[in-house]
C-alpha positions as CSV (number, residue, x, y, z in Angstrom):
1,M,117.7,34.0,-25.5
2,N,116.7,35.0,-22.1
3,W,118.4,37.2,-19.5
4,K,119.8,34.2,-17.6
5,E,121.5,33.0,-20.8
6,L,122.8,36.4,-21.6
7,K,124.2,36.7,-18.1
8,A,125.9,33.3,-18.3
9,F,127.4,34.3,-21.7
10,C,128.8,37.5,-20.2
11,N,130.2,35.7,-17.2
12,E,132.3,33.6,-19.5
13,L,133.9,36.5,-21.3
14,P,137.4,37.6,-20.5
15,E,137.6,40.9,-18.6
16,A,139.0,42.7,-21.6
17,E,135.9,41.9,-23.6
18,L,133.6,43.2,-20.9
19,E,135.2,46.7,-21.4
20,K,134.2,46.8,-25.1
21,K,131.0,48.1,-26.6
22,V,128.1,45.7,-27.0
23,I,127.2,45.2,-30.7
24,I,124.1,43.7,-32.2
25,W,125.0,42.2,-35.6
26,R,122.3,42.2,-38.3
27,E,122.6,41.1,-41.9
28,D,123.1,44.5,-43.3
29,E,124.3,46.6,-40.3
30,A,125.8,46.6,-36.8
31,I,124.1,48.4,-34.0
32,S,126.6,49.6,-31.4
33,Q,124.8,52.5,-29.7
34,L,122.8,50.6,-27.1
35,E,121.2,51.4,-23.8
36,V,119.5,49.2,-21.1
37,M,116.4,50.1,-19.2
38,R,113.5,48.8,-17.2
39,L,110.1,49.9,-18.4
40,D,108.4,52.4,-16.2
41,E,104.9,51.5,-17.4
42,D,103.0,48.7,-18.9
43,Y,103.0,48.7,-22.7
44,F,100.1,47.8,-25.0
45,I,99.3,47.2,-28.7
46,D,96.1,47.4,-30.7
47,P,95.7,43.9,-32.0
48,E,93.6,45.3,-34.9
49,E,96.5,47.6,-35.9
50,P,99.8,46.1,-34.6
51,E,101.7,48.0,-37.3
52,Y,101.4,51.1,-35.1
53,G,103.6,49.4,-32.5
54,C,103.6,49.6,-28.7
55,F,102.4,52.5,-26.5
56,R,102.5,53.3,-22.8
57,D,99.7,52.7,-20.4
58,S,99.5,56.5,-19.9
59,E,98.8,56.9,-23.6
60,L,96.0,54.3,-23.7
61,E,93.1,56.6,-22.9
62,D,94.1,58.7,-25.9
63,M,93.9,55.6,-28.1
64,I,90.4,54.7,-27.2
65,D,87.5,55.8,-29.3
66,E,84.0,54.5,-29.2
67,E,83.8,53.6,-32.9
68,F,86.9,51.5,-33.1
69,H,87.3,50.4,-29.5
70,P,83.8,50.0,-28.1
71,N,85.2,47.8,-25.2
72,G,87.7,50.5,-24.1
73,R,90.8,49.1,-22.5
74,E,89.6,45.5,-23.2
75,D,90.3,46.1,-26.9
76,F,94.0,46.4,-26.3
77,K,96.6,43.7,-25.5
78,K,99.3,44.2,-22.8
79,V,102.6,43.1,-24.3
80,Y,105.1,44.2,-21.7
81,D,104.8,44.6,-17.9
82,K,106.1,47.6,-16.0
83,G,109.7,46.7,-14.8
84,T,110.5,44.5,-17.9
85,P,114.2,44.9,-18.7
86,M,115.0,46.0,-22.3
87,I,118.0,46.6,-24.5
88,S,117.3,49.3,-27.1
89,E,119.1,51.3,-29.7
90,K,120.2,54.7,-28.4
91,L,118.9,57.3,-30.8
């Protein structure tokens, strides 16, 4: 689903539904504490160790070491651009 499809879906909802909480339904749980945001930085992953997840551009220098990342920033892959809209679970 893209944002345009999400917008079209929401535009078709009755007004009463628009006042209710958004819920993400998964097989074994429902997530109802959500927030929306736009990323304030680019985000990267280390393709060699993707299990560590994403990190901000401002954290990238701390991730670089000569032994494992001899090419510096080139060893990382940008996965999200600054300004990308996101829906996330509110913790």
